[in-house]
N, C-alpha and C positions, 0 to 999 in steps of 0.2 A: 481335774488336775489340768482338762485342757484350757477353763475358765480363765483358772491362777498365771499361765502361759501366756491368754489371751490382753487379758489385764498387763502384765509384766511388756509386753509387746507393745502395747500403747502408750505405758508408761515410756517407755524409749523412746518411741516414735517422737513422743510429743518435748520428752527433753532434745533429742535431736533438733525438733522443729524450732524451737527455742531457742537452740544454744546457735544456732543459722541467722536467729534474728538480731544479732548483735550491729552496732553502730558500725560504719564501716572506718574505725580511727584513721589506719594507714592511708587509705585514700584522702580521706580529710587532710589529714597532715601534707601529703602530696602536692593536693590539689594548690593549698595554700603556701606552699615553699615555692612555689610556680608560680603562680601570681606576683608575689612578692620578687622571685629572680627577673619578671616581666617588667615588672615597674620598676628596676634596678638597670633594668639593660633599656629603658626609657621606653617602654614600649605603648608607653600613653601618647608618648609626643611625637615617634616616629610611623606606630602601626596603630591609629589608634581605633579604627574600624576592628581590624584584630585582639587588640586588647580588650575592649567592649564582648566582645564573641564569646572570651573565653569568662570574663567578670559574669556576664549575663547566666552563663551554664553554671557555674559559682552559685550563682545567690539561687539560680533553680535546684541546685543540689541540697543545698543548703533549706530550702522550703521543703523539697521532700521529704528530709531527713526528719524535719521540723513537724511535718506533717505523718510519719508512721511514729515519731515518739508517743505522740498523743494518741496512739490506737493502743487497743488492750493487747497484751502480751502474747495471748495465741494468734491475732492475726495482723501482727506488725512483722512489714517487712522492708531490709533497707536496700533491698537489691534493684532501683528502679533510682535510688540516691548516687549509688554506690558507682551505677554507670555512670552517673552524671559528674559524680568526682572525679572518673578515670576520663573524662571525656575534655573536663576543663583541665587537668593536670596535662594534655595533650593540647590543648590549644593555647594554653599557657605556654607551653615548651616551642610550642611554633612563634606563638607573637615574638618570644625573646630572638629567637634564630632570627626571623623575619627583621626585626627592630635594630638587632646589626646588621645585618647587611643594608639596611636605608640607611642607618647612619654612616655608614662607610661610603655609602651612593653621592649621601651629601655633604660629606664630608672631601669627596672627591673634586666633585662640582662648586664647591665654596673656592676649595685650592684656584679651581681657574677661574673665577670670578675675581678673587683679590689679582690674582695676577694681572686679568684686563681691566680692574678697577684704577689698580696703580700704573698702566701705561694712560690709562683716561685722565687722572690726574695730573699725570708727567704733562702728557697734551695740553690741557688748562693751564697748566702754570708759563711753559713755554709761551701759548696765547697772550697769557698776561702781560709775558714782559713785552710783548711786541705789540700789546694794545693802543689803539691810538691816543696820544696823550695830545691835549691842547684845550683850547677856552670850552669849558664851561661840561667837559666831560671826568674833571677831576671829583666830584659824587657817582660820578658811577661808576669809576673805578673801586672808587672806596667799597660801593655796595660789592662790586664786582670780587673784591678780595675777600669780603665778608662771606660772600655764597663759598669760595673758593675755600675757604676754613673751617666752613659747616661741612662741607663734603669731605675735607681731609682728617677734621674730628670723628665723622662717622667712618670712615675707611679704620684710622686706627683702633675705633670702636670696636667694630667688627673683626681686626687682629686679634683684639685683647678674649673677643669671644671665642674664638676660632683655637687660640691656643689653652682654650680652657676646656674646649670640647662641644662649646654649645655652638653647633654645627649650622643649626636651623636659625636660630640669632644671628650670627652672624649673618647669614644668606641675607637674611631682610634687611640688614646696616650697612651692608657693601653694596647691593642692586642700590639702595637709597643713595650712597656718596658717589656709583658709577651715573646716574641720572644729575644728581647735584652737580657733578664736574662737565657732563655732557651739556649740560644749560649753560655754564658758564662758558665752553667752549663756543656755542653758537652764540650769545648775547655779542661776545666780542667777537665774533663771524658777520653779523649784523651791525655792528659797532662799526668795524672796517669797510664795510659793504655802502653805510649810511655817508662815511668820512669820503668816500672816493665818489660817492654822486652828488656831492655838495660843487 
């Protein structure tokens, strides 16, 4: 009688143990969904380090699950993989939140830069209108006009990118536009100083 009870108990314990060793499908799905949400939130672009940590954790979870899959059913355990999937889910969710905050910060920064760039471009256009015109300066004026046109084109591109929500790309272009416009102002000032020195 005791033997029969012991065998039944042992079989029951074995079934419980095997039942516990099921792949953490729910955690896998949540982790993958959170990674995709982080991608959609542009975490790769705005918080690449945080996104990479989430991806590395997901890859470690996948490796751990694959290792468990390869073991004999009695010795199979997904507890490590499950914990890693839960961690990857949390890290990816945080990356999404951080990306949204960083994107908003960059948006505000680019808004300010666009205003500054517009002022610098206006100053460059005003300086060009008052640039010294005389013998031997016609070719220089044409070069300056071309530089200013390039700065304006870069500014317009930055504005288009900003309106399309591509804030990091817009930032690089608006900074380039400001540098070009400032170079035009400096060039015209140097030409004025040279003419006065004659």
